[in-house]
C-alpha positions as a Python dict, from the first residue, in 0.01 Angstrom:
ca = {
    (1, 'M'): (0, 0, 0),
    (2, 'R'): (-129, 316, 148),
    (3, 'R'): (198, 275, 424),
    (4, 'T'): (406, 245, 169),
    (5, 'I'): (281, 555, -55),
    (6, 'T'): (260, 772, 283),
    (7, 'C'): (619, 664, 363),
    (8, 'I'): (753, 769, 51),
    (9, 'I'): (569, 1099, 26),
    (10, 'L'): (722, 1171, 384),
    (11, 'N'): (1053, 1083, 276),
    (12, 'V'): (1045, 1295, -21),
    (13, 'I'): (919, 1582, 184),
    (14, 'T'): (1158, 1557, 487),
    (15, 'Y'): (1459, 1528, 193),
    (16, 'S'): (1348, 1824, 17),
    (17, 'F'): (1362, 2039, 356),
    (18, 'C'): (1715, 1862, 422),
    (19, 'V'): (1889, 1955, 126),
    (20, 'A'): (2135, 2227, 129),
    (21, 'Q'): (2000, 2585, 23),
    (22, 'D'): (2115, 2764, -263),
    (23, 'A'): (2497, 2829, -222),
    (24, 'I'): (2469, 3153, -394),
    (25, 'P'): (2410, 3477, -197),
    (26, 'N'): (2129, 3684, -285),
    (27, 'V'): (2201, 4072, -394),
    (28, 'S'): (2125, 4193, -2),
    (29, 'Q'): (2356, 3919, 162),
    (30, 'R'): (2625, 4015, -129),
    (31, 'K'): (2618, 4373, -60),
    (32, 'E'): (2589, 4347, 346),
    (33, 'I'): (2892, 4054, 353),
    (34, 'E'): (3114, 4276, 102),
    (35, 'G'): (3043, 4537, 326),
    (36, 'L'): (3159, 4366, 630),
    (37, 'I'): (3500, 4286, 483),
    (38, 'N'): (3525, 4645, 383),
    (39, 'Q'): (3472, 4753, 735),
    (40, 'Y'): (3744, 4493, 873),
    (41, 'S'): (3972, 4609, 590),
    (42, 'V'): (3922, 4993, 714),
    (43, 'A'): (3943, 4854, 1069),
    (44, 'R'): (4303, 4706, 1019),
    (45, 'E'): (4426, 5004, 836),
    (46, 'S'): (4314, 5247, 1028),
    (47, 'K'): (4379, 5018, 1346),
    (48, 'D'): (4035, 5099, 1515),
    (49, 'T'): (4007, 4821, 1757),
    (50, 'A'): (3656, 4966, 1840),
    (51, 'L'): (3519, 4866, 1500),
    (52, 'L'): (3722, 4547, 1520),
    (53, 'R'): (3553, 4440, 1827),
    (54, 'R'): (3191, 4546, 1676),
    (55, 'I'): (3278, 4313, 1380),
    (56, 'L'): (3454, 4019, 1507),
    (57, 'M'): (3258, 3760, 1741),
    (58, 'P'): (3420, 3731, 2065),
    (59, 'D'): (3522, 3375, 2026),
    (60, 'I'): (3682, 3449, 1680),
    (61, 'D'): (3984, 3242, 1596),
    (62, 'Q'): (4254, 3338, 1313),
    (63, 'L'): (4460, 3134, 1182),
    (64, 'V'): (4765, 3333, 996),
    (65, 'S'): (5027, 3224, 734),
    (66, 'T'): (5300, 3198, 989),
    (67, 'G'): (5130, 2914, 1172),
    (68, 'E'): (5020, 3119, 1448),
    (69, 'W'): (4671, 3041, 1610),
    (70, 'R'): (4477, 3326, 1722),
    (71, 'K'): (4216, 3250, 1959),
    (72, 'G'): (3941, 3475, 2106),
    (73, 'I'): (3895, 3841, 2034),
    (74, 'G'): (4177, 3985, 2266),
    (75, 'S'): (4439, 3750, 2096),
    (76, 'A'): (4295, 3808, 1745),
    (77, 'I'): (4290, 4227, 1761),
    (78, 'T'): (4644, 4206, 1942),
    (79, 'G'): (4787, 3987, 1684),
    (80, 'M'): (4648, 4207, 1396),
    (81, 'L'): (4814, 4534, 1555),
    (82, 'N'): (5121, 4346, 1571),
    (83, 'S'): (5103, 4220, 1235),
    (84, 'S'): (5053, 4538, 1090),
    (85, 'A'): (5342, 4719, 1285),
    (86, 'T'): (5583, 4469, 1221),
    (87, 'A'): (5498, 4445, 819),
    (88, 'P'): (5376, 4758, 732),
    (89, 'G'): (5188, 4851, 378),
    (90, 'T'): (4855, 4892, 230),
    (91, 'R'): (4634, 4560, 257),
    (92, 'T'): (4374, 4544, 37),
    (93, 'L'): (4105, 4239, 67),
    (94, 'V'): (3905, 4166, -285),
    (95, 'V'): (3616, 3939, -224),
    (96, 'D'): (3625, 3667, -483),
    (97, 'K'): (3371, 3423, -375),
    (98, 'I'): (3094, 3404, -146),
    (99, 'R'): (2926, 3064, -42),
    (100, 'M'): (2621, 3076, 163),
    (101, 'F'): (2579, 2783, 401),
    (102, 'H'): (2248, 2918, 534),
    (103, 'S'): (2083, 3254, 525),
    (104, 'T'): (2274, 3320, 853),
    (105, 'S'): (2648, 3190, 772),
    (106, 'A'): (2878, 3193, 465),
    (107, 'I'): (3214, 3172, 391),
    (108, 'V'): (3422, 3429, 181),
    (109, 'D'): (3722, 3361, -28),
    (110, 'C'): (3936, 3713, -84),
    (111, 'R'): (4237, 3806, -280),
    (112, 'Y'): (4458, 3945, 25),
    (113, 'D'): (4763, 4165, -100),
    (114, 'I'): (4992, 4378, 116),
    (115, 'Q'): (5171, 4638, -114),
    (116, 'S'): (5486, 4692, 103),
    (117, 'P'): (5648, 5057, 140),
    (118, 'D'): (5929, 4939, -42),
    (119, 'G'): (5701, 4856, -348),
    (120, 'T'): (5738, 4465, -287),
    (121, 'A'): (5364, 4258, -270),
    (122, 'R'): (5264, 3985, -78),
    (123, 'R'): (4977, 3807, -237),
    (124, 'M'): (4793, 3577, -65),
    (125, 'W'): (4421, 3429, 4),
    (126, 'S'): (4206, 3451, 303),
    (127, 'T'): (3890, 3312, 407),
    (128, 'F'): (3658, 3423, 659),
    (129, 'V'): (3376, 3254, 825),
    (130, 'V'): (3098, 3527, 880),
    (131, 'V'): (2736, 3443, 1088),
    (132, 'I'): (2463, 3702, 1170),
    (133, 'H'): (2494, 3764, 1534),
    (134, 'D'): (2259, 4023, 1686),
    (135, 'K'): (2078, 4129, 1347),
    (136, 'M'): (2435, 4200, 1192),
    (137, 'W'): (2710, 4012, 953),
    (138, 'K'): (3032, 3939, 1214),
    (139, 'I'): (3371, 3744, 1152),
    (140, 'T'): (3389, 3446, 1343),
    (141, 'A'): (3714, 3285, 1162),
    (142, 'I'): (3992, 3416, 913),
    (143, 'R'): (4238, 3160, 763),
    (144, 'N'): (4536, 3340, 562),
    (145, 'M'): (4733, 3139, 275),
    (146, 'L'): (5019, 3181, 81),
    (147, 'P'): (4949, 3049, -234),
    (148, 'A'): (5134, 2747, -354),
    (149, 'A'): (5429, 2811, -609),
    (150, 'G'): (5299, 2893, -935),
    (151, 'V'): (4956, 2967, -881),
}
């Protein structure tokens, strides 16, 4: 009987450590992650490759709405600069939701709008996977999506 009770207690304790943490970021995490997304937006707008290199992980991968995969920081930065040149306009990212996987990783959903010089707007979604690396939040993956018709 004692063995059974001990096993049950150990299972309950083990389970409590295995259950996912609260998926909602705390105030500090939210502020830091929103700041990271803002830095990304500023770097894209100003074509600041030094800032992009500071906030992107070296092994970043990006899937853009055209279906192009950009793998690695060099490919991602080159693609970002080319995209800004071929599709000029003001890019705006607004954080919609942050879900924490762990205290050092999260997924961030953003509304992503590109306002063209001719006045047309392209409305998309962008999802970022962010991690803490060297004591700062960095972007490790980006997925850009066009919403389904009527959304």
